[in-house]
N, C-alpha and C positions, 0 to 999 in steps of 0.2 A: 504493499499500500504507500501510495506516495502523500507526503503532504502537500498541500495547498503553496507553500513557499517553493517548492522543489520540481514542480512539476512547470515544465518547459512552457515558454510563454508562446503565444501566436504569435505570429509575423504581423508588424501593421502593414494596413493595404497601404501601395505606393501612389501617392497622388496623382492624377494625369494631369497633363499639362494642360490649359485651356485652350481649346482653338481659337477662338478671340479673346481682347479681353476685354475684362468688365468696364463699360463706361463708368458706370458710379462709383468706384471703386479708386478715380485719379483723387488725389488729392489736393488739388488746384487746377485752375483752369488752362488752358493754354493763351499762349500771348495773342492771337485771334479771335478769343473766345472773351478774353477782358476786353481786348478794344472794341468788341462789336456791344458788351453791355457798357459800356463808356458809354460811344455813340448815342448807343437808345435813350440810354435816359440823360445825356444835355440835350436831345433831340424829344425828348418827352418833358421833362424840367420848361425849356423853354416854348415847347408847345400847347403847354397847360394854363403858363404865367400871363400870355399876351392877351389868350381869352377872358381869363378872370380877373385881370385887371380893367378888360376894358366893358367888363359886365358890373364889377364893385363901383365902376364911376358912374354906370348909367342907374344903379341900384342908390346908389347915393341923392343921384340928382332926380328920382323919382320920389325916396324918403322925405327930400327936403320941401318938396311938393305936397309932399302928403300930411307931414309931420314938422317940418319945421328946420332948425339948428338940433335940436335932439334927433331927430331922424335920420340926419345926413351923420350925423357922430357915432350915430347905433351901425345904420348901413356899411360905414366904414369900416367901423371894430368888427361887424361883421366877416368884411368881408377881408380885411388881413390877418382874423386867423383864419377863415379857408384857405388861404393864399399859403399862409406860415405851415398850417397843417399839413394840407395837398401835397406841399414841398416836398415832405420826410422821403415817400414814395421813389421820385426819383432819386432825393441822396442818399436811402438806401441801400438801392441797386449800386452805387458809384462806390458807396466803401466797401460792398463784399466783391465789386466786379474781378478781382483778383481769384475768389476763393470758386469751390467748384461750384458748376453752373444749378446744380442740386441745392445749392444752400443759398444761392442767388434769390434760385423759387422761392425757397421756403422763408426766407428775409423779407420778400415782396409780399408773402401773404401775411407773414404774423406784423408785417407796417403798414395793412391796409386794415385789419382788425384794429389796429394802435390808433388809427389816425380816427378810427370811428368812436372809438372809447375816448379818446381824446378830445373831439369834439363834442362829445357829451358833457365831459367834466367840464370843459370850458364855456359848452353855454348854461349849463347850471350854474356853475359859480357868477358868472356874469349876470343870472337870471336871481340869486339870493340877494350878492351884492347892491340890484339896482344903480347902477351906477347907467346903463345905459337900458334903453325899450330894447327890451327882449322879441318882443313882435315885429318890428321892423328890423331888427338884427337878423334873427330865423329868416327871412323875408329877401336879404340881401344874401342872406349864407347858405339857400340853395339852388337858387339860379347858379352863384358865382363856383360851387362846388362842381354843379352840374358843368360848367360852362370850361373850369379845369380840367376834369375829368375827359371830356370830347375832345376839347385840344391835347390831351398826352394820347387820345387811343389814336384821331388821326396822325399826330407828327408819329407816333409806333407805325402804326400801316404806312405811312407814303417812306419809310427806310427799308422797306423792301429787303429787310433783313431776313436769312433765312435761318426759322429756328429749330429745324429739325433736321439735322445733319444725318445722312444717308450712308 
């Protein structure tokens, strides 16, 4: 009878080499991918800022006609908050551009959720402080956010950068 310590160990299976490298296992993006992410983030930021600024100014004019100076202040505060918060998405892309593409995508998704949460918190704080008319700020906030997002999407679509490498 043999004891378990003296029994011959079974040979470990030899690993088979992968026929193709796993693209998800690369620790960093290639220089070409980094350049594409930087170009996309630059275009998206620029593409979102201009329409949002224009809509913010229009919202301030309309708010001034409806509610006077306090309306203008509230609309400008709403537009500035949206522009600052919405700019975080492209900036996060820039900060993570040299990372693995999956990390860039995850960071973009997390920043999207963070932007929504941050907008909610800022809006609730403004409402609690009572420093601006939050109804007017919300009327400026909505269209400005939509303009920023639409501008980002159009700018990204115009890049015609391939997003899936074959």
